[in-house]
C-alpha positions as a printed Julia matrix, in Angstrom:
229×3 Matrix{Float64}:
 -48.71  -55.99   -0.26
 -52.53  -54.72    0.69
 -54.73  -52.38   -0.74
 -53.84  -49.83    2.29
 -50.55  -50.1     1.58
 -50.2   -49.11   -1.49
 -51.79  -46.89   -1.19
 -49.54  -45.58    1.31
 -46.17  -46.32   -0.76
 -47.84  -44.06   -3.76
 -48.94  -40.67   -2.06
 -45.56  -41.23   -0.09
 -43.8   -41.59   -3.77
 -45.4   -38.62   -5.29
 -45.3   -36.31   -2.48
 -41.57  -37.24   -2.67
 -41.39  -36.08   -6.33
 -43.51  -33.0    -5.63
 -40.87  -31.68   -3.11
 -37.84  -32.17   -5.46
 -39.51  -30.67   -8.22
 -40.14  -27.66   -6.27
 -36.65  -27.71   -4.81
 -35.11  -27.7    -8.49
 -37.22  -24.5    -8.85
 -35.52  -21.1    -7.68
 -36.54  -18.85   -5.11
 -38.78  -16.33   -6.64
 -36.63  -13.07   -5.75
 -37.25   -9.71   -3.87
 -38.75   -7.59   -6.08
 -36.4    -4.18   -7.37
 -39.72   -2.07   -8.55
 -39.74    1.46   -8.44
 -41.95    3.05   -7.36
 -42.83    6.76   -8.39
 -44.36    9.99   -6.23
 -45.57   13.14   -7.27
 -48.22   15.86   -5.96
 -50.28   17.23   -9.17
 -51.29   20.04  -10.81
 -54.71   19.91   -8.28
 -52.85   18.94   -4.7
 -53.37   15.74   -4.85
 -50.05   13.13   -4.19
 -50.57   10.34   -6.01
 -47.69    6.72   -6.01
 -47.38    4.31   -9.39
 -45.46    1.88  -10.39
 -44.19    3.87  -13.38
 -43.93    7.48  -14.2
 -46.89    9.38  -13.86
 -48.51   10.96  -16.88
 -50.13   13.68  -14.68
 -46.91   14.65  -13.32
 -44.57   15.2   -16.43
 -45.12   19.16  -15.8
 -43.8    18.97  -12.64
 -40.52   16.62  -10.89
 -41.17   12.8    -9.63
 -39.59   11.21   -7.49
 -38.58    7.51   -7.92
 -38.27    5.25   -4.68
 -36.66    2.17   -4.24
 -38.77   -0.45   -2.36
 -37.55    0.73    1.09
 -38.85    3.84    0.35
 -35.58    5.32    0.22
 -35.1     7.92   -2.95
 -32.88    6.81   -6.06
 -33.46   10.06   -8.34
 -35.44   13.18   -9.36
 -37.18   13.19  -12.14
 -37.49   16.24  -13.37
 -40.76   17.57  -15.36
 -40.78   17.53  -19.49
 -40.68   20.87  -20.75
 -42.18   22.2   -23.94
 -39.45   23.39  -27.2
 -40.46   27.18  -25.82
 -39.5    25.82  -22.06
 -36.7    24.15  -22.67
 -35.22   27.43  -25.07
 -36.14   29.64  -22.35
 -34.57   27.02  -19.7
 -31.32   27.15  -21.48
 -31.42   30.74  -21.53
 -31.46   30.77  -17.81
 -28.74   28.68  -17.48
 -26.41   30.38  -20.17
 -27.5    33.85  -17.84
 -26.64   31.7   -14.67
 -23.59   30.69  -16.29
 -22.46   33.63  -17.86
 -23.2    35.5   -14.15
 -20.99   32.73  -12.41
 -18.27   33.26  -14.69
 -18.63   37.15  -14.31
 -17.24   36.67  -10.52
 -15.44   34.71  -10.69
 -12.92   36.55  -13.28
 -13.6    39.5   -10.69
 -12.84   37.12   -7.94
  -9.81   36.47  -10.04
  -9.16   40.39  -11.15
  -9.7    41.71   -7.41
  -6.97   38.91   -6.02
  -4.69   40.32   -8.83
  -5.1    43.91   -7.94
  -4.05   43.03   -4.29
  -0.71   41.06   -5.24
  -0.06   44.12   -7.17
  -0.58   46.57   -4.59
  -0.63   45.25   -1.09
  -1.0    48.58   -0.1
  -1.72   52.36   -0.59
   2.24   52.79   -0.59
   2.71   51.1    -3.58
  -0.45   52.06   -5.09
   0.52   54.97   -5.09
   3.64   55.33   -6.57
   1.78   53.69   -9.67
  -0.28   56.49   -9.92
   2.62   58.74   -9.91
   4.7    56.85  -11.86
   1.84   56.44  -14.51
   1.35   60.48  -14.34
   4.29   61.31  -14.65
   4.61   59.73  -18.3
   1.63   61.17  -19.67
   3.27   64.62  -18.33
   6.01   63.46  -20.16
   3.9    63.22  -23.57
   2.19   66.48  -22.25
   5.61   68.45  -22.23
   6.58   67.37  -25.41
   3.13   68.83  -27.26
   3.69   72.07  -25.56
   7.6    72.33  -26.74
   6.03   71.03  -30.28
   3.57   74.26  -30.06
   6.38   76.51  -28.68
   8.19   75.72  -32.07
   5.47   76.08  -34.48
   4.34   78.89  -32.35
   8.04   80.64  -33.85
   7.45   79.61  -36.66
   4.28   81.2   -37.56
   5.44   84.13  -35.92
   8.64   84.11  -38.55
   5.66   83.29  -41.46
   3.84   86.16  -40.74
   6.67   88.13  -40.74
   7.52   87.2   -44.48
   3.5    87.86  -45.39
   3.57   91.1   -43.74
   5.35   92.11  -47.78
   2.13   90.9   -49.07
  -0.22   92.63  -46.31
  -1.83   94.91  -49.66
  -2.61   91.65  -52.12
  -1.73   88.31  -49.79
  -2.53   86.57  -52.93
   0.52   87.54  -54.91
   1.72   85.79  -51.8
   4.79   82.79  -53.1
   3.18   79.42  -53.21
   6.0    78.23  -51.0
   4.99   81.0   -48.1
   1.4    80.16  -48.78
   1.6    76.41  -48.24
   4.15   76.55  -44.96
   1.56   79.0   -43.72
  -1.22   76.05  -44.21
   1.2    73.41  -42.99
   1.67   75.69  -40.25
  -1.63   76.17  -39.06
  -2.85   71.92  -39.22
   0.38   71.15  -37.6
  -0.74   73.77  -34.33
  -4.42   71.64  -34.81
  -3.03   68.33  -34.51
  -0.83   69.63  -31.56
  -3.51   70.9   -29.86
  -5.9    68.45  -30.02
  -3.09   65.55  -29.26
  -2.6    68.08  -25.68
  -6.52   67.98  -25.17
  -6.3    64.42  -25.52
  -3.7    64.31  -23.52
  -4.97   66.16  -20.72
  -8.02   63.47  -20.96
  -5.99   60.99  -20.8
  -4.72   61.88  -17.24
  -7.86   62.78  -15.82
  -8.96   58.97  -17.22
  -5.67   57.75  -15.37
  -6.54   59.36  -12.38
 -10.46   58.6   -12.22
  -9.02   54.94  -12.58
  -6.98   55.01   -9.64
  -9.53   56.38   -7.63
 -11.68   53.65   -8.42
  -9.05   50.88   -7.81
  -7.99   52.49   -4.11
 -11.47   52.67   -3.32
 -12.28   48.91   -4.21
  -8.81   48.33   -2.55
  -9.89   49.69    0.68
 -12.59   47.56    0.98
 -10.17   44.83   -0.17
  -7.49   45.19    2.15
  -9.85   45.22    5.14
 -11.27   42.32    3.89
  -8.05   40.15    3.9
  -6.51   42.33    7.07
  -4.77   44.3     5.23
  -3.1    47.28    6.41
  -4.03   51.02    4.06
  -3.12   53.37    6.26
  -4.16   56.76    4.84
  -2.23   59.69    6.1
  -3.86   62.47    7.9
  -5.36   65.37    5.37
  -3.62   63.3     2.2
  -5.49   63.77   -0.81
  -5.34   62.71   -4.52
  -4.52   66.06   -6.06
  -4.98   65.38   -9.96
């Protein structure tokens, strides 16, 4: 083989080996590195290949190589800021729960009282029960008053010297007085309860009117009708 032929063969062989080596190497993957971007406290828009220290106090966006948003990184909070945030979140959760509970009660109220007649009937029944208790108290008071009259008649024998009245008589007078005071307190409490019942039904009716209207329920109110307490 001539000198020129040898060199040509050698170059060709090296080229073949190099091609084989390069072909065996894995192809470089497409970069999947994230891009972070934010606007700092000075209003500067910053972009980096890692989370940006200047924006730890504010939200950062993590983007993919194509520019599509992968996620939003919330600001890093101090202990006091975190406590304040948690407190705010608790208040918001409590408010949401309060609203949900209020809506649940409203639905239950409409189911229980689909119209004014149903609500009026319930009011009348509850008031009748309260009136029944008042009647019993007043009856008991009349009995105590009658007993007191009889005891007072017995005490007339001891007008000049009440201390000389028998101990049993004095005890009955004291017991009668205590019982009357107890019944008077019970009567006042029951009258107050009757007032609270009317106030509750009045408030319910005001709310029900709005709920009936919102739910396309018709709640007819007779002309001139008014709740008598």
